[in-house]
C-alpha positions as CSV (number, residue, x, y, z in Angstrom):
1,M,11.6,-4.4,-70.7
2,S,8.7,-4.3,-72.0
3,T,5.2,-5.7,-71.1
4,S,4.8,-7.7,-73.8
5,T,8.9,-9.4,-73.1
6,Q,8.1,-10.1,-69.8
7,R,5.3,-12.2,-69.7
8,R,6.7,-14.1,-71.8
9,T,9.9,-14.4,-69.7
10,T,7.4,-15.3,-66.8
11,A,6.1,-18.2,-69.0
12,A,9.1,-18.9,-69.8
13,S,10.2,-19.1,-65.8
14,A,6.9,-20.8,-65.2
15,T,7.4,-23.5,-67.7
16,Q,10.7,-24.4,-66.6
17,D,9.5,-25.0,-63.6
18,Q,6.7,-27.6,-64.1
19,R,9.3,-29.3,-66.1
20,S,11.7,-29.6,-63.5
21,R,9.3,-30.5,-61.4
22,A,8.4,-33.1,-63.4
23,A,11.9,-34.2,-64.3
24,G,12.1,-34.8,-60.5
25,R,9.2,-36.8,-59.9
26,A,10.0,-38.9,-62.8
27,A,13.1,-39.5,-61.5
28,G,11.6,-40.0,-57.8
29,Y,11.8,-37.3,-55.4
30,C,9.5,-35.1,-53.9
31,W,10.9,-32.2,-56.3
32,S,8.9,-29.7,-53.0
33,R,11.4,-25.8,-53.8
34,N,12.9,-25.2,-50.7
35,P,11.2,-21.8,-49.6
36,N,14.1,-21.2,-47.4
37,G,17.0,-21.1,-49.1
38,P,18.6,-23.2,-52.0
39,G,17.2,-27.1,-53.2
40,R,14.2,-29.0,-53.6
41,C,13.2,-32.0,-51.5
42,T,15.4,-35.5,-53.2
43,W,13.1,-37.3,-51.0
44,P,10.2,-39.5,-52.2
45,P,6.8,-38.5,-53.0
46,H,4.7,-37.8,-49.9
47,T,7.4,-39.3,-47.3
48,L,5.9,-38.2,-43.9
49,G,7.6,-35.6,-42.2
50,G,10.0,-32.5,-43.2
51,H,11.1,-32.7,-47.0
52,K,14.8,-33.0,-46.8
53,D,17.8,-32.7,-49.2
54,H,20.4,-34.1,-49.8
55,Y,22.6,-32.1,-51.4
56,A,22.3,-28.9,-50.3
57,H,22.3,-30.0,-46.4
58,T,18.8,-28.5,-46.1
59,E,15.8,-30.4,-44.2
60,C,12.6,-29.4,-42.6
61,W,11.2,-26.9,-44.7
């Protein structure tokens, strides 16, 4: 893959991640990505305690 293609792919990926985060926030979720596995936080933003993804059954990251 050429350097210019890598830059475009990275930029597209970053844009997609930003859109996903915006959509999750608009739906009322914290939407923080789980750094240790699958899932994103499905609790409301600024909830006290750890993050939790109800659907992926992961919590406290």
